[in-house]
C-alpha positions as CSV (number, residue, x, y, z in Angstrom):
1,X,-5.1,-28.9,-3.3
2,X,-5.9,-25.3,-2.3
3,X,-2.3,-24.9,-0.5
4,X,-3.3,-21.1,0.5
5,X,-6.2,-22.0,2.2
6,X,-8.5,-19.6,0.4
7,X,-11.2,-21.7,-0.3
8,X,-10.4,-22.3,-3.7
9,X,-8.8,-25.0,-5.3
10,X,-5.8,-24.3,-7.2
11,X,-7.5,-24.8,-10.7
12,X,-10.6,-22.7,-9.6
13,X,-8.0,-19.5,-8.9
14,X,-6.6,-20.2,-12.4
15,X,-10.7,-19.8,-13.5
16,X,-10.4,-17.0,-11.9
17,X,-7.3,-14.9,-12.3
18,X,-5.9,-15.8,-8.9
19,X,-3.2,-16.0,-7.0
20,X,-3.5,-20.3,-5.4
21,X,-0.1,-18.9,-3.3
22,X,-1.8,-15.6,-1.9
23,X,-5.2,-16.2,-0.2
24,X,-6.2,-12.6,-1.0
25,X,-5.1,-11.8,-5.0
26,X,-6.1,-8.4,-4.8
27,X,-5.6,-7.3,-1.3
28,X,-9.3,-6.3,-1.0
29,X,-9.1,-7.9,2.9
30,X,-11.5,-10.4,0.8
31,X,-9.9,-13.7,0.9
32,X,-10.4,-15.6,-3.3
33,X,-13.3,-18.0,-2.3
34,X,-15.0,-15.9,-0.2
35,X,-15.2,-12.8,-3.6
36,X,-16.0,-15.6,-5.3
37,X,-19.4,-17.1,-2.9
38,X,-20.1,-12.9,-2.9
39,X,-19.9,-12.5,-6.8
40,X,-17.3,-10.5,-6.3
41,X,-13.8,-9.6,-8.6
42,X,-11.6,-11.8,-6.7
43,X,-9.1,-9.6,-8.6
44,X,-10.0,-6.1,-8.7
45,X,-10.2,-3.7,-5.8
46,X,-13.0,-2.1,-4.4
47,X,-12.3,0.4,-3.4
48,X,-10.1,2.9,-5.6
49,X,-6.9,3.4,-4.2
50,X,-5.7,7.0,-3.5
51,X,-2.3,7.9,-6.0
52,X,0.1,9.3,-5.4
53,X,3.4,9.4,-8.3
54,X,5.6,13.0,-8.7
55,X,4.2,13.0,-12.2
56,X,0.6,13.4,-11.5
57,X,-1.2,17.2,-11.0
58,X,-1.2,16.5,-6.9
59,X,-4.2,17.2,-7.8
60,X,-6.7,14.9,-6.3
61,X,-5.1,11.9,-5.9
62,X,-7.7,9.8,-8.2
63,X,-5.6,8.6,-10.7
64,X,-2.3,8.7,-11.6
65,X,-2.2,11.8,-13.6
66,X,-4.2,13.5,-10.9
67,X,-2.2,11.6,-7.8
68,X,-0.6,13.5,-5.3
69,X,3.5,14.4,-4.7
70,X,3.7,13.8,-1.2
71,X,2.3,10.6,0.9
72,X,0.8,13.0,3.7
73,X,-1.7,14.4,1.8
74,X,-3.3,11.2,0.2
75,X,-3.2,9.5,3.4
76,X,-5.0,12.7,4.8
77,X,-7.8,11.7,2.0
78,X,-7.0,7.9,2.4
79,X,-8.8,8.2,5.8
80,X,-11.2,10.2,6.1
81,X,-12.1,8.1,3.0
82,X,-11.9,4.9,4.5
83,X,-9.1,4.0,1.4
84,X,-5.8,2.3,0.8
85,X,-2.8,4.7,-1.1
86,X,-0.7,2.7,-4.1
87,X,2.1,5.0,-4.2
88,X,4.1,4.6,-7.8
89,X,7.5,2.9,-8.4
90,X,9.7,6.7,-7.8
91,X,12.3,7.1,-5.6
92,X,10.8,9.5,-2.8
93,X,12.5,12.6,-0.8
94,X,11.4,12.7,2.6
95,X,10.7,15.7,4.8
96,X,8.1,15.3,7.4
97,X,6.5,11.8,8.6
98,X,3.8,10.3,7.0
99,X,0.7,9.6,9.6
100,X,-1.5,6.1,8.4
101,X,-4.4,5.6,9.8
102,X,-7.0,3.4,10.8
103,X,-7.6,0.3,7.9
104,X,-5.3,1.8,5.7
105,X,-3.0,0.1,3.5
106,X,0.3,2.0,1.6
107,X,2.2,0.1,-0.7
108,X,4.5,0.7,-3.5
109,X,6.0,-0.5,-6.5
110,X,3.1,0.3,-9.2
111,X,4.3,1.0,-12.4
112,X,1.5,4.3,-14.1
113,X,-1.2,2.9,-16.0
114,X,-4.5,4.4,-17.1
115,X,-6.1,1.2,-15.7
116,X,-4.3,0.8,-12.3
117,X,-4.3,-3.2,-11.3
118,X,-3.1,-4.4,-7.9
119,X,-2.1,-7.5,-9.3
120,X,0.3,-4.8,-11.5
121,X,2.4,-4.3,-8.5
122,X,5.4,-5.3,-8.7
123,X,7.6,-4.2,-5.1
124,X,10.8,-6.9,-5.6
125,X,11.4,-4.7,-9.8
126,X,9.4,-2.2,-9.5
127,X,10.7,-0.7,-5.4
128,X,10.2,3.2,-4.3
129,X,12.0,3.9,-2.4
130,X,12.0,6.8,0.9
131,X,14.7,9.2,0.8
132,X,14.9,10.2,4.6
133,X,17.6,12.7,3.3
134,X,19.7,12.1,6.7
135,X,17.1,14.1,8.4
136,X,15.3,12.2,12.7
137,X,12.2,11.3,11.4
138,X,10.6,8.4,10.6
139,X,8.6,7.2,7.0
140,X,5.5,6.3,8.3
141,X,4.1,6.7,12.6
142,X,0.4,5.0,13.1
143,X,0.2,5.7,16.8
144,X,-3.5,4.7,18.0
145,X,-4.2,2.5,15.4
146,X,-4.8,-0.8,13.4
147,X,-5.1,-2.8,11.1
148,X,-2.1,-0.9,8.7
149,X,-0.4,-2.8,6.0
150,X,2.5,-1.1,5.1
151,X,4.6,-2.9,2.0
152,X,6.5,-2.7,-1.2
153,X,8.9,0.0,0.0
154,X,12.8,0.5,0.5
155,X,13.8,2.4,2.9
156,X,16.7,4.4,2.8
157,X,18.6,7.7,4.5
158,X,16.8,8.3,7.8
159,X,19.3,10.1,10.8
160,X,17.6,7.3,13.6
161,X,14.4,7.0,15.0
162,X,12.6,9.7,17.3
163,X,13.3,9.1,21.0
164,X,10.3,7.9,23.5
165,X,8.7,5.8,21.1
166,X,6.7,2.9,21.9
167,X,7.6,0.4,19.7
168,X,9.7,0.5,15.9
169,X,8.7,-2.1,13.8
170,X,11.5,-1.2,11.4
171,X,13.9,1.0,10.3
172,X,12.3,4.2,9.6
173,X,8.8,3.0,11.2
174,X,7.0,3.5,14.9
175,X,4.2,2.5,16.8
176,X,2.3,0.2,14.3
177,X,1.5,-3.2,15.7
């Protein structure tokens, strides 16, 4: 039985510590079955993410200890280095729109741990809150790019969307398709 259609049976999913209900347990772009066939650990991301947390030192985003305080510098680094962004389960006031680059995942809901793993993320239990503070800005914009994933955020207190936006997928997110 393979309910997530990733090429592994439920028994194989458990053998490899994967989630039998999620085709790509670690979110790295390889379905679990393909990862196992390639000899890749199916529950460990292939690329190191860029970290965002208000408890980091705002230096380079390479770990929770060195995490950026805000999304924008993390997203710029992620775009330049083809990485995803992991955001701690904290409350972030936004003062500008965060521009998401091509092939980028932005994931909230992470606990701060020394050895972070994607599967430690629990956006339902530990959500990441983005606050617009009544400003007329968007939390994210992804204009002209594709393969963008934004997940694990609660967006609140935004005054509205910018006029003339081509598409609004959800409140506070513009031009992401």
